[in-house]
N, C-alpha and C positions, 0 to 999 in steps of 0.2 A: 627828539631825544637829545640832540646836541644842545638845543636851547635850554633844556632842563638842567643839563650838566653845567652849562655856563652860569646859570643862576645859582648853583650851589657853590661856585667858586667865590672866595673872598674878593673884595673890591680890588685890592692891590695885586691880585693874581689875574683876575678876569680882564681888567682894563688894559694893562700892558700887553696881554696876549692878543686882545682884539686890535690894539693899535699896531702891533707888529705884523699880524696877518693882513690887516687892511692896507698897510703901507706897501708890503711886498706885492700883493695882488694888484693894488691900484697902479703902482709904477710899472709892473710887468705888462698888464693888460693895455695900459696907455701907450707903452713903447711899441707893442705889437700892432696896435691900432694905427699909430703914426707910420710904422713901417709898411703895413699892408693897405693903408688908406681906407680903413674900415670905420665908418661913422658909428655903427652900433656898438662895436667894441670900445670906441673912444668914449661913448656915453656911459658904458658900464664901468670903465676905468675911473671916470670922473665921480660916479656914484661911490665907489670904494674910497676915493680920496676924500670926498666930502664926509663920509661916514667916519673916516679916521680923524679928520680935523675936529669933528664934533666930540669924539672921544677924548682927544688931546685937550680940548677946551674944558671938558668936564673934570679931567684929572687936575688941570691947573687951578680951577676954582676950588676943588677939594683941598689941594695943598695950601692955598692961600688961607682958607678957612681954618685949617689946622694950625697954621703959623700965627694967626690972629684970634686968640680965644674970645676976646670981647665981641668981635663980629659974629663969631659962631654962637655966643650966648644970646646976642640980640636976635639972631635968626631963630634960635630955638624958642625964645620968649614970644616972638610974634607968632610962631607956629602954634605954640600952646594956647595963646589967647584966642586965635581963630578956630582952633579945633574944639570939638565938644568935650565937656569935662568927663573924664573917665576915672574910675577908681584906680588908685595907685596900688601896686602890689604890696601886700603886707610884708612884715619882716619874716613871716614863716613861708612865703612863697618866693624863693630866690629866682632871679631872672635866668632863663635858660641860656646856657653858653653854647656857642657853635661847636659842632663836633669836628675836632681837628683831623681825625682820621678820615672822616667823610670828605672833608675838603681836599685832603691830599690825594685820596683815591679818585675823586672827581677830576682833579687837575691832571693826574696821570692819564685818565681815560680820555680827556679832551686832547691832550698832546698826542696820544696814540691814534685817535680818530683823524687828527690833522695829518699825521705822518702817513697813515694808510691812504688817505685821500691823495696826498702828493705822490705816493708810490704807485698806486693803481690807476690814478687818473689818466695818464698818457696811454695806458694799455686798454682802458675801457672806452674812453671818449675817442671819437674819430679824429684822425690827424688832419690838420689843415695845412700841412706842408705840401706845397704845389711843386716842389722841386722834382723834375723828371728823374725816375730811377733807371739805372742802366739795364739793358735787356739781358736776360739770362738764357742759357742754352736750354732747349726743350729736352724733356726727359725721354730718353730713347730706350728705357729698360724693357718695354714691351715690343720693340721693333724686332721683327724676324729678320735675321741676317742672312744674306745669300750664302750659298754653299762655299763660295770662294773664301769666306771668312772662317770657315771651319778647318781649313787646311793648315798644315804646319810649314813654316811658322805662322802664327795667327796674326793677321794685320790689325792695325789699330782701327777703331770704329770712328764714325763721324762724330759721335758724342764726345769721345776722348779728344779728337782734334778741336772741337768747339771749345771745350774747357781749357785747352792749352792756348788757343787764340784769343779768347774773350778775357783778356787780362785787364786789370784796373788801369794800367799805364799804357794801354794800346793807343788811346787818343793822343797821349803825349809823344809816343814814338812816331805817330803820323804828323806831328807838328801842329796839332789842333787840340791842345790840352783842355780847352773849355767845353768841348763837345762830349755828348753822352751817346753811347751805342743805342740805336733805335731798334735794331733787330739782331738776333744771333741764332744760328741754326747749324745743325750738322746732319749729314746723310751718309749712309753706308751703301754706296753704289758699287757697280762694277764698270770697268773700262769698256767703252764702245768697241764693237767689232771683235770681241774676244769670247763671245758666246757665254758670258757670265763667269769666265774662269779666272779673270784678273781683278782683284779687289782694287777699288779706287775710291776710298772715302774722302769726303771733303767737308769743310766748315766755312761759314761766311758770317762776317760781322759788318754791319752797315752803320755809318755815321752820316751826318748831314753833308759833309764834304767828300769823304772817301768811302769806298767799300773794299774790304780786305777778304780775300779767299785763300784758304790753305787746303791743299789736296796731297794725297800720297798715292802713288801708283806702284803696285807690286808686280812689275814685270821683269824681264831679264835684259832690258835695254840699258846699256851703259851710257854715261854722259857723252862720251865720244860719239857713239852711234846716234844719240839724241840730237847732238849739234849737227851732224850730217843730215838728219831728217829735216831739221829747220831750214837748211839751205834749199831744200826742194819745196818748202812750204811758203807761207806768207809772212814768216817771222822777220822782223826788222830790228836793226840796231843790236845785233847779238854781240856779246862780250863774255869771254870765258874768264874764270877766276877761281879762287879757293875760298870756301866758307867753312869755318869750324874744322879745318883740315880735310874737307871733302871737295871733290871737283864740283864746280857749279857754273852756271851760264845765265847771263841776262838776255832777255828778248822782249820784243814788243809786238803786239798784235791787236787787232780790233775785236771788241766783243760783239756779240750778236744781239739784236733787239727785235722782239716780236710783241705786237699789241693784240690783246684778246678783248673782243667786244662782248660784254656781258649780255647786252640786250639782244644779241643775234644768236643766242643759243650757245655762247662760248666759243664761237668760231674765231679763229685768229687770222690776221692779215699776213702778208708776205714777210719773210725774215729779212730784216734790214741790218746794215752795218752799224754797230754801236760805237761808243767812244773808245779811244785807244787805251789799252791796258799795258802795264809794265809787269813782267814776270821774272822772278828769280827761281831757277830750278837748281836743287841741291841733291846730290846723290844720297841714298839711304845710309851708306857706310863709307868709310875712308878708302876701302879697296875698290869701290865702285863696281861691285859685282852684279849690279842690276837694280832697277827701281830708283825712284826719286821723289822728293817733296817739291811742291811748287807753291810759291807765295806770289799772289797776283793782287795788284792794287789798281783801281780805276776810279773815275768820278764822272758824274753825269755832265759836268761842264767841259770834260776833256782834259782838264789840268792834271798833271802827274807830279808826284813828289820826286825828289832826287833819289838816285840809286842808293845813297847812304841810308835813306829811310828804310828801304827793303832789307838792306844788310842788318840794320839795327833790329828789325822785327825778327829776322831769321835767327840772329844770335840770342834773342830772348825766348822765342817760341820753340824752336826746334829742340833745345835741350830738355824742355818740359814735356815733350811728347813721349808716351811710354815706348821704350825700346822693344823691338822685336828682332830676334836673331835672323840674320840674312840666310838665304839658301846657300 
């Protein structure tokens, strides 16, 4: 259909159109072939460029023939000598003129077809972009929340925490702007040893270098009481401060590592000590009436970012978490 429409176009519409399309496609495909080191695409680009060069050569010859009528007459004379003699049309049979309206409609149809191809092509054809896409939070709309999330005030869910944490600039805040999140998830759990009565949602985003975890604990423990508990635990390098006008504390502790052997029926080995993690705990409200957020960062290599990195994450993430009235 497209070839038929092209044949209907007059020479001085069809040839410039083919030259323009061939030039754009040839240059674009050749550039992508060089960028991706694709020999097949390079060959296709060369075909388009050669096709365009032939069209340009034909237009140049036609222009020269029109500028030199004697050469054109000689060519026509030779063609008439070699061609079989045909009866010339009589004076009563005028030569049929091309239909101007048909040519105009055909030209519009061709341009419309090309525009549609350029518009719908990227949507229909599979994308060859190999750039890794950032991980998105899993959809938790069908997750059945524990009863602790039905109490007033309603705690945030793991899905809401995940959306707040999985920011486009999170890698930059970690000091690794070139990295892309490999996984992102949120869970609506309850705190251990509370018989399911204390909500403790959490979210986690993983990069090649660091893993970031954000959790919220809706208990009645103030920051002061929490710091005192740390002294009886294994927390290291504690430091109290104020973040966003709320009491906060830095602490360090080791993560836990457990290996599960798939071939042995999913049985796991002993729980081992994992790499050191750095945590910033921030009270849920300025009056510190109970409950806290925790932002924890660690890496498999054991390297930790500066405390200023956790402060930057807290100042960006915590204000975006949906607020819930404190008890």
